[in-house]
N, C-alpha and C positions, 0 to 999 in steps of 0.2 A: 539592524537585523534582530537584535535582542528585543527591541520594542515591538517589532512585528510579531515575533513569536509569542510575547506576553499578551498582546491584543488578541491573537488567534486563540490562545488558551482561554481567555475570558469569554470570547464569542462561543467557543465549543461548550464551555461549562454552562453558559446561559441557555444554549440550544438544548442541551441534554436535560436541564432542569425543567424546561418548558415544553419538552417533547409531547406530542399528542399521544393519547392512549390508543389512537387508531393507527395500526401498523399494517402496511401492505407492501410486501416486496414483490417485484415483478414475477409473475407466474405462481405466486403463493396466495393462499387463502387469507383474506383480511381478518385481523384479530382486533377486537375491541376489548380493552381492559376496563373492568368496572369495579368500583369500590365505593365505600361510604354507605350512607343510608340508602334504603330502597329508592327513594326519590332521586338522590344523587346518582345512583347507578343508571336509572332511566334517563336522567337529564344528560349524562355523559353519552349514552347510546345515541340519543336524539341529536345532540350537538355535533358529535363527531361524524355522524352519517347523515347529516341534514340533506345534502344534495341527493344521494342515492335513495333516501326515504321519500323525498318529494317525487323522484322519478318513478319509483316502483308503485307508489300509491296512485299516481296518475294512470299508469298502465293497468293497475288493478281495477280502477273505476271504468276504464275503457272495456275491460273484459266483462264486467258486470253488465254494462250497457249492451255489449254484443250478445250476451247470453239471454238477457231478459227483454231486450228491445224497449227498455224503459230508462228514465233518467236515473243514474246510479245513486245520486244523493237521496232520491225518493225511495229507492229500493232499500238502501241502508237504513233510512229512517223507519220504514215499515218493519224491517227485520228486527231492529232493536225495540221498537214499540210493542211487538208481539212476543217478546221474550222478557225474562226477568232473571238474568244471570248474576246481577249485581249483588243480591243478598247472599248467595252461596259464596261468591268470591270474597266478600267482606267477612264472612264467618270463617272460612277455611284458609284463605290466602290473602289476608289484608295487605301484607307487605308487597305482594305482587301488584295489587291495585295501585299502591303508591308509586311503584316503578312505572306503571302505565302513565300515571299523571306526570311524572318526570320526563318520560319519553315524549309526551305531547308538548310539554313546555320547551324541551331542548330542541325538538325538530321543527317547531312552529306549526305543526299540524293540529287540527282540532281533536279534542279528546274523543269525540264521536267517531272520527275516522280511525284514530289509533286503536280504540277499543274494538271496533268492528273488524279491523284487519287481523286482530288476534284470534277471531272466531271463525277460522277457516272451516272446520268440520261442522260447526253449528250453523253456518250459512248454508252449507250443503243440506243440512237437515231442514232448514227453512224452505229451500226450494223443493225438497222432497215432500214436505207437508202440503205445499201448494199444488204439486203435480201428482202426488202418490206414485212416484216413479224414482226410486233411489238413484241419486247422482253417482255415476261411476267414474270417479276421477283418480282416487288414490290407488296406486298399484305397488305399495311398499311391500318388501319382503324382509322379514326379521328372523334371526337365528340366535341361538345361545347354547353354550356348553358350560357345565359346572366345573369347578375345580376338580382336577384328577391328578393326584400325586403332586409333582412339582409344577404342573401346568395350572395356572390360575383360571378363574372364571373369566370367560370372554363372551360378550354379546355384540351383535352387529346388525346393521340395517342398511338397505338402500332407501333413502328418502326420495320417493317419487312424488312430484308435485307439479302444479300448473306451469306451462311454458313461460308465463309472464314474469316469473321470478328468476329466470336465467340471468346470470351476471350480477345478482345481488346477494350471493352467498356471503355469509360472515360467521365467524366463530366468536362467541362471547366468552370471555374469561372473567369469572367473578372471584375476587380476592377473598381469602379466608379472613374473617373477622369474628368478633364475639357473636356466637350463635349462628354464624353463617359459614358453611363449609366452602372450601375452594371448589369451583365448578368450571367445567368446559361444556358449552352448550352450542350445538350446531343450529344456525338460525339464518334468517333473511334480514336484510336491513329493515328496521321498523317493526320487527317481530321478536317476541321474547323467547322463542325456542321450540324446536321440533324434537330433539333428543339430546341426551347428555349424560354426564357422570360427575360424581364428586369424589373427594378424597377421604370419605368416610365409609367406603365399601358399598356404594349404591350407584347403579347405572340403569338407564331406562331408554327403550326404543318403543315405537308405537305402530299400530296398524289400524286404519279406519275400518269399522264394521258397519256398513250402511244398512245392513239388514236388521239390525237391532233397534229396539224402541229408544226414542229420545225423550228428553224432558227440557222444557223451556225455562226451568228454574233450578237446574242442577249446576254442577261445577264444570265449566268448559274444559276441553281437552288440554290446551296449552297451560292452563292454570293447574290442572292435575299433574302434568309433567313437571312443571316448576315446583309444585308442592312436594313431589317425590324427591327431587334433587336437593331440596332444602333440608331434608331429614339427616339426622346424625348417625343413623344405623339402618341396616337392612330391615330389622324388626319394625322400626318406626315407619319406614316406607311402606311395608306390606300392610301394616295396620291402617295407615292413611288411605290406601287404595280401597281397602275393604269396607271402611265405615262411611265414606262420603257418598253423597247422592250425585250420580254422574249425569251430565247433560246429554252426552252423545255416545253412541255405540263405538267402542274402541277397545283394542287389545293393548295391554301394557305388559311388555316383556321386560322383566326386571332381573338384573344380575346383582347378587350379593357376593360377599367374599367366598362363600362355599357352595352356593346353589343358584339355579336359574328358575324363574317362575313366569307363567303366562296367565294373565287375568283378562277374561272377556267381560267388559263392563257395559251395562245398558242402564236405562232409566230406572229399572226396578230391581236389579240384582247384579252382583259381580260373581262370576263362576270361574274357577281355575281350569284351564286346559293343561293337562299334565300327562303327555304321552309317554314320558320316559323317567318318571319318578324324580322330577326336578334335576335330572342330569343332562338331558338334551331337550331343547324346545325349538319350535319353529312356527311361524304364522304368516298368513297373507291377509286377504280381505273378505273372508266369510266366517261367520261364527261356527264353532264346532261343538262347544259344550254349553253355551248359553242359548236358551230357546225362548228368550223374551223378544219375540219377533214382531215386526210391524205387520199389521193385517194384510197389507198388499204384497208382503214379501214371504208369506207362509209357504206358498207352493214352490217358490224358488228355494227356500230353506230345506224343504222336504226332498227336493230333487238333488240338491247338493249333498245332503247327508246320505242319500241312497247311492250316490255315485253313478246314477244312470244318466243317460242323455249326453249331449255334447259337453265336453269339458270346458269350463270357463277359464278366463285368464287367471283368476285367483286359484282355482283348483290345480291348474297346470303348474304354476309356480310353487304351490305348497308341496306337490308331489316331488318336484325337482329338488327343492330344499331338503325335504325329509330324506330322500334317497341319498343325496350327497353327504349329508350329515352322518347317516348311518354307515355309509361305506368308509368314512374316515374316522369312525367313532373311537378307535384305539389310538389315533394320532391327530387330535384336533387342537391345533394352535392358531395363532392369529393369521398365519399365511394360508391355512386351509379355509378359514372363515372368509378371507379376502377372495380366495378362488371361487367360493360359492357365490359371493356377491358380484363377481365379474361374469357369472355364468350366462350363457345364451344357448342353453341346451335346446330350447324350443324357439325357433325363429319367429313364430307369431306372437308368443307370450314369454319373452325372455325375463329373467330376473334383473338383468342390467339393461336399462333402456337409454339409448342415446338421444341427445337433443336433436330434433328436426324442426325446421321452420314451420312445416305444415303439420306438426304433431300437436297433441293436446297436453301431454304430460311427459316427463323425463326424469332420469335419476339426477336430481338436484345435487345430492351429495351421498357418499357412502361413508358410514361411520363404523369403527371397530373400537370397542371399549374393553380394556384389560384391567381387571381388578387385582387384588392381592398386594404383595409387598412392594411391587414396582408398578403402580397404576399409571395407565397412559390412555390418551385419546388419540386415535388415528382417523383422520378425516380427509375427504377429497373435495376438490372444487369441480363438481361435475361427475360424470359417470366414471366408475373405477377402472374400466377397461382403457380409458384414454387419459385419466388424471392419476397422478401419484398420490399415495396416502402420505399425509404430513403428520408427523408425530409430535405430541405435546405431553410432557410428563407432569404428573401431579405430585405435590408434596404429601408424603404419607403422614 
């Protein structure tokens, strides 16, 4: 009996020492723990999620073929051939490029496919350039409230994305090491991140702004996001967003320890949308302060700003988010933010979008990031009206 217990202890010790950094409990969001050099982080991501990455990349290519009626590999090749994002990436976020290389090696996927998969918004811009008809896929809603007394800064977002990513949600946890803050990043298998926060008082969520001008040589959205999360202070993050050249129209809603900011970035400028003096912010998927508009979207932009005509999906959600934030403005905590993100005030254009087999996009995950003395990331596996928020605390 003693010998059996001794052997059991040895087996358990060995199992714990060699435990995979990929953790998934039944009904829980998968978490991948990443550490080491950027290449090592990417390699671990690729190795631990090798099977789901292979699956989601296959479905992704089927989606490209369905949309374009062309061979997906040829489409990807032309997309990358007609753009030059690499220079900006290697200037501003070289460590993230190393992570991409590690991800390709660990997953066994080609570097071409791994890189192209990161360029979701830039691919939509590519289709837009070909068709002069902005692709309407993103339906994300983002909100934020600055620190008020004992209540810390909180930002949140519903990440609405293509149906094909359903079932491949993953939370990336980056270990704090020299020059690298601890980070929680909501993502998809084989992707480096949609939104996240770190333990240095920085959090970011995003909204696609397909009416704004793009650049084929700027820094792509997910690299901007990861660049923000790699900063050691709110000041560094704000400076980074303002000085880089952006590839794609996007709103970056950034929370710091004491304020919230919303920056509408396009190929030629970054303009702050500041409706409540950095105290309350909200955004959906049309530009409000930045007027660097694509020529074929100018009439749309004018109509949106005038408020005339039929209200769009984006306008409807913006109005709903703004009114709910304002009504709760004296009592805005994480539960009130979650309530807004679960909202279905408008049946046709809800903030919270359930997955449907015949749908195009859905709420892939809802995220709520709380800063301050007790920072935490709360995230869902799917739409927040059906899935529970799972809480992860960061070391201060």
